[in-house]
Each structure stands twice: as C-alpha cells, then as structure tokens.
N, C-alpha and C positions, 0 to 999 in steps of 0.2 A: 393806636389803634390801626393807622396806615401800615406802619411796620408789620402787624401782625397780619394783615389783608396779602401785603406783598410775598410774605414767608408762606402762606397759605399757598398763593398762586404759584410760588417757585416748586413746592413740594408735590403740588398735583399736575405740572407740566413736567417733572422729570420722567424719563421712561423707566419702567420697571425692570428689573433684571430677575428672572425666575431661578431659584438657587433651592437645592437638595439640604435639608435640614436633618441631622440625628437630635433625637430629644428623648429627654425621660419623661413619664409620667407620676407625678408627685401624688400628695392628698386631695381628694375631691376632685380629681380629673386635671389638675392644675400640670400645664404643659413647660417644661424647662429644657430650652435649646442647649445642646452641648456641643455641636460641630455643625459648621456651615461649609458647604462644598458649591464653589464657584462653575460656572457651565464648562470651562476649560480643563477642568478637574481639580484645581487647588482648593487646598481646605484649610480651614483655619477653627483651632479649638475656641469654645465660648469658654470663659473661664469664670463668667459670672452674669446673672441675669438680676437686672437691677429693679425693672418696672415693667409691667405689662397693663395695657389699657385700650379701649376702644375710642376711638373719635367721636367726642359728642357733638362736633360740627361738620360731620364727613369730609374730614381735611385729606382722610386717606382711607383705604377700604380695609376691612378685619380689625385684628388687633397688633396694635404696635409695641414690640418687645425691646426696651433699652438693654442693650447686652455689653460685656466688656469682652473686646479682642485685643488680645498683648494688654498695653495700654490704653489703648482707645475705646470711646463711648460710640457704640453706633445703633441704627436702628434696624430691626428685622421685623418684618411684618408676615402675618399667616391670615390669608381670606380662605376659610374654607379647608382645603386641605391642600393649598398651594402656598409655598413661601416664597417673598421676594423681598429684594431690598432696592432701594431707588438709587439710580445712577445719573450722574452728573452729565 
C-alpha cells in the first residue's frame, strides 16, 4: 500500500505537457488515438490503443489511454478537449 501511495504522489507531482492528438471515433463515440504531436513539432504514430479508463481514486484527471508507440507502452491523457502526457 505504501508503494501505491508513493506512485500516486509521483504521478500527480509530474508536470503535464500539452500535446495535440489525431484520433478516430469508433463505435459508440469511442475515441482511438492515432498520432501524437509534441510541442516542438515532433510526432509519433500510435500503433495500438490497449486500454482506456478514468481514475477511480483521482490519481489523474480525465481519461488515461495506454497506447503503443513503436515498441513502448505509454500513457496518454484526455481531459475534456485537452490532451496531455506526464513529463518527468
């Protein structure tokens, strides 16, 4: 339980980086992220969306998407119309 609290504090303490995201809308208004654009103009293709959920304990704001970029699994967040990632 202590580790979980520590991880939650670390996640909420990280600064948010606002990003632009291209996405498709699937069945039932499901949002499927396809490409992420960093503020400096770099972009990466999102090859797969594995999971999307809201935080039951307010660890983060909005919806957290677990996506695959290259061979890495990353978190991408959507809060209203705003997309962001947590930056260390």
